[in-house]
N, CA, C and O of each residue as an XYZ file, in Angstrom:
324
protein
N     210.714    170.384     58.045
C     209.576    171.112     58.575
C     209.126    170.575     59.929
O     208.256    171.160     60.574
N     209.709    169.478     60.354
C     209.326    168.911     61.645
C     209.702    169.807     62.812
O     209.069    169.747     63.867
N     210.728    170.640     62.637
C     211.199    171.483     63.732
C     210.499    172.849     63.777
O     210.966    173.759     64.462
N     209.393    172.993     63.058
C     208.646    174.256     63.053
C     208.042    174.566     64.415
O     207.761    173.681     65.223
N     207.854    175.870     64.632
C     207.125    176.289     65.832
C     205.706    175.737     65.741
O     205.163    175.594     64.646
N     205.120    175.435     66.858
C     203.793    174.830     66.905
C     202.748    175.656     66.151
O     201.893    175.096     65.466
N     202.815    176.990     66.275
C     201.810    177.845     65.631
C     201.947    177.903     64.110
O     201.055    178.425     63.441
N     203.035    177.384     63.551
C     203.202    177.370     62.101
C     202.840    176.030     61.463
O     202.792    175.924     60.238
N     202.594    175.040     62.256
C     202.346    173.702     61.726
C     201.039    173.599     60.943
O     200.868    172.655     60.171
N     200.131    174.523     61.116
C     198.864    174.488     60.372
C     199.023    175.067     58.958
O     198.152    174.869     58.111
N     200.118    175.773     58.701
C     200.348    176.403     57.406
C     200.613    175.340     56.338
O     201.256    174.328     56.617
N     200.124    175.563     55.128
C     200.447    174.614     54.053
C     201.937    174.676     53.717
O     202.567    175.726     53.843
N     202.482    173.560     53.297
C     203.917    173.470     53.012
C     204.359    174.528     52.004
O     205.445    175.091     52.139
N     203.539    174.801     51.006
C     203.905    175.770     49.980
C     204.087    177.185     50.559
O     204.816    178.003     49.999
N     203.421    177.454     51.674
C     203.557    178.770     52.309
C     204.844    178.890     53.109
O     205.245    179.995     53.472
N     205.486    177.785     53.382
C     206.666    177.794     54.245
C     207.968    177.478     53.518
O     209.045    177.589     54.104
N     207.883    177.089     52.261
C     209.088    176.744     51.520
C     209.211    177.629     50.288
O     208.213    177.941     49.638
N     210.415    178.023     49.976
C     210.639    178.965     48.883
C     210.762    178.286     47.524
O     210.470    178.908     46.503
N     211.175    177.066     47.489
C     211.396    176.414     46.211
C     212.668    176.936     45.549
O     213.559    177.440     46.231
N     212.757    176.819     44.230
C     213.960    177.223     43.507
C     214.123    178.734     43.443
O     215.246    179.237     43.466
N     213.020    179.458     43.363
C     213.063    180.922     43.272
C     212.356    181.500     44.495
O     211.126    181.502     44.546
N     213.098    181.983     45.466
C     212.475    182.439     46.713
C     211.563    183.657     46.574
O     210.796    183.955     47.490
N     211.631    184.370     45.441
C     210.732    185.522     45.291
C     209.705    185.309     44.173
O     209.071    186.268     43.733
N     209.535    184.079     43.712
C     208.574    183.772     42.643
C     207.164    184.216     43.025
O     206.428    184.733     42.185
N     206.793    184.020     44.268
C     205.459    184.424     44.739
C     205.232    185.912     44.503
O     204.148    186.309     44.073
N     206.228    186.735     44.774
C     206.094    188.186     44.653
C     206.094    188.637     43.197
O     205.493    189.657     42.861
N     206.760    187.887     42.339
C     206.774    188.217     40.920
C     205.369    188.148     40.332
O     205.054    188.873     39.389
N     204.532    187.290     40.878
C     203.141    187.201     40.408
C     202.385    188.500     40.641
O     201.479    188.834     39.878
N     202.745    189.232     41.679
C     202.035    190.464     42.012
C     202.406    191.634     41.103
O     201.682    192.629     41.059
N     203.497    191.534     40.391
C     203.900    192.624     39.498
C     202.813    192.973     38.487
O     202.600    194.144     38.174
N     202.121    191.941     37.975
C     201.091    192.213     36.971
C     199.880    192.933     37.568
O     199.123    193.567     36.832
N     199.685    192.849     38.861
C     198.538    193.504     39.492
C     198.801    194.967     39.830
O     197.863    195.712     40.115
N     200.035    195.377     39.803
C     200.372    196.768     40.118
C     199.689    197.715     39.143
O     199.285    198.812     39.530
N     199.554    197.309     37.885
C     198.891    198.155     36.894
C     197.423    198.422     37.242
O     196.852    199.412     36.785
N     196.818    197.563     38.032
C     195.425    197.743     38.410
C     195.246    198.717     39.577
O     194.128    199.136     39.877
N     196.332    199.065     40.219
C     196.245    200.036     41.313
C     195.901    201.408     40.756
O     196.429    201.821     39.723
N     195.021    202.103     41.441
C     194.729    203.472     41.054
C     195.915    204.347     41.444
O     196.784    203.920     42.203
N     195.948    205.565     40.926
C     197.009    206.497     41.298
C     197.007    206.651     42.817
O     195.956    206.883     43.414
N     198.154    206.525     43.431
C     198.354    206.528     44.886
C     197.733    205.308     45.566
O     197.617    205.275     46.791
N     197.335    204.307     44.779
C     196.837    203.058     45.344
C     197.964    202.313     46.042
O     199.131    202.455     45.677
N     197.611    201.520     47.044
C     198.623    200.829     47.850
C     198.418    199.322     47.836
O     197.300    198.823     47.701
N     199.522    198.621     47.978
C     199.508    197.170     48.106
C     200.425    196.824     49.279
O     201.540    197.336     49.378
N     199.953    195.963     50.151
C     200.749    195.509     51.292
C     201.033    194.023     51.122
O     200.132    193.237     50.829
N     202.290    193.649     51.306
C     202.688    192.243     51.210
C     203.479    191.851     52.440
O     204.315    192.610     52.929
N     203.206    190.667     52.929
C     204.039    190.128     54.007
C     205.265    189.506     53.359
O     205.153    188.789     52.364
N     206.434    189.782     53.923
C     207.676    189.297     53.337
C     208.508    188.541     54.371
O     208.291    188.642     55.578
N     209.454    187.791     53.855
C     210.423    187.098     54.688
C     211.639    188.005     54.811
O     212.123    188.530     53.808
N     212.129    188.190     56.007
C     213.257    189.111     56.223
C     214.496    188.719     55.406
O     215.329    189.571     55.095
N     214.614    187.456     55.067
C     215.776    186.995     54.304
C     215.725    187.453     52.846
O     216.762    187.536     52.187
N     214.529    187.752     52.340
C     214.371    188.138     50.939
C     213.927    189.586     50.767
O     213.567    189.989     49.660
N     213.944    190.362     51.820
C     213.371    191.705     51.761
C     214.036    192.595     50.709
O     213.343    193.349     50.026
N     215.345    192.526     50.564
C     216.032    193.373     49.570
C     215.668    192.958     48.149
O     215.429    193.812     47.295
N     215.625    191.667     47.893
C     215.265    191.193     46.553
C     213.838    191.574     46.192
O     213.569    191.998     45.068
N     212.927    191.423     47.138
C     211.523    191.768     46.886
C     211.381    193.276     46.696
O     210.647    193.719     45.813
N     212.068    194.058     47.503
C     212.026    195.512     47.358
C     212.550    195.928     45.994
O     211.957    196.787     45.342
N     213.643    195.335     45.555
C     214.193    195.647     44.237
C     213.225    195.305     43.115
O     213.180    195.990     42.094
N     212.461    194.255     43.306
C     211.482    193.829     42.318
C     210.452    194.929     42.053
O     210.017    195.116     40.917
N     210.070    195.645     43.091
C     209.048    196.687     42.981
C     209.653    198.093     42.970
O     208.937    199.069     43.195
N     210.927    198.209     42.717
C     211.621    199.490     42.860
C     211.171    200.565     41.876
O     211.446    201.743     42.103
N     210.493    200.202     40.798
C     210.046    201.194     39.831
C     208.814    201.968     40.264
O     208.355    202.842     39.529
N     208.273    201.677     41.422
C     207.053    202.344     41.889
C     207.385    203.526     42.779
O     208.517    203.671     43.242
N     206.398    204.365     43.014
C     206.614    205.601     43.769
C     207.172    205.355     45.162
O     208.193    205.934     45.536
N     206.519    204.512     45.919
C     206.946    204.275     47.293
C     207.080    202.782     47.520
O     206.147    202.017     47.275
N     208.212    202.390     47.977
C     208.429    201.014     48.404
C     209.053    201.125     49.785
O     210.177    201.604     49.937
N     208.319    200.682     50.779
C     208.767    200.834     52.163
C     208.662    199.500     52.885
O     207.681    198.772     52.732
N     209.665    199.196     53.658
C     209.642    197.983     54.470
C     209.327    198.355     55.909
O     209.934    199.261     56.480
N     208.371    197.643     56.481
C     207.987    197.843     57.875
C     208.478    196.646     58.687
O     208.328    195.501     58.261
N     209.046    196.902     59.818
C     209.540    195.825     60.685
C     208.407    195.283     61.556
O     207.417    195.971     61.807
N     208.567    194.046     62.009
C     207.595    193.457     62.932
C     208.032    193.732     64.371
O     208.985    194.478     64.599
N     207.354    193.144     65.319
C     207.657    193.395     66.728
C     209.014    192.832     67.157
O     209.530    193.187     68.217
N     209.581    191.967     66.343
C     210.913    191.427     66.616
C     211.996    192.192     65.861
O     213.150    191.768     65.816
N     211.614    193.320     65.270
C     212.522    194.175     64.485
C     213.063    193.494     63.232
O     214.162    193.804     62.771
N     212.291    192.573     62.690
C     212.645    191.912     61.432
C     211.820    192.529     60.305
O     210.663    192.895     60.512
N     212.409    192.647     59.111
C     211.651    193.122     57.958
C     210.484    192.172     57.741
O     210.691    190.968     57.591
N     209.255    192.694     57.721
C     208.101    191.814     57.656
C     207.049    192.242     56.629
O     206.412    191.383     56.018
N     206.855    193.528     56.427
C     205.801    193.997     55.536
C     206.365    194.948     54.493
O     207.233    195.769     54.790
N     205.871    194.832     53.286
C     206.292    195.707     52.205
C     205.094    196.530     51.773
O     204.045    195.981     51.436
N     205.249    197.835     51.780
C     204.221    198.757     51.320
C     204.640    199.247     49.939
O     205.741    199.766     49.758
N     203.758    199.076     48.985
C     203.995    199.523     47.624
C     202.931    200.551     47.299
O     201.747    200.319     47.546
N     203.336    201.678     46.752
C     202.362    202.688     46.335
C     202.669    203.085     44.902
O     203.824    203.314     44.541
N     201.636    203.164     44.099
C     201.813    203.520     42.692
C     201.981    205.021     42.555
O     202.144    205.525     41.444
């Protein structure tokens, strides 16, 4: 983590490391999908390296869309019930 960009050094280590399961954080959100109202939306910031796995995790929902950031990397996941 010493080679991080200066603007990321304030982030807690847990926010920057994936651990054994790189999509474990997103699996926690699955239980909250039931609380969304019909056509309710959830936005998640994602890592471009895990975008397909995270998208597959939420694939049972009506809309799962990935939005790119200004560097054209997969960055945001839109989930709609």
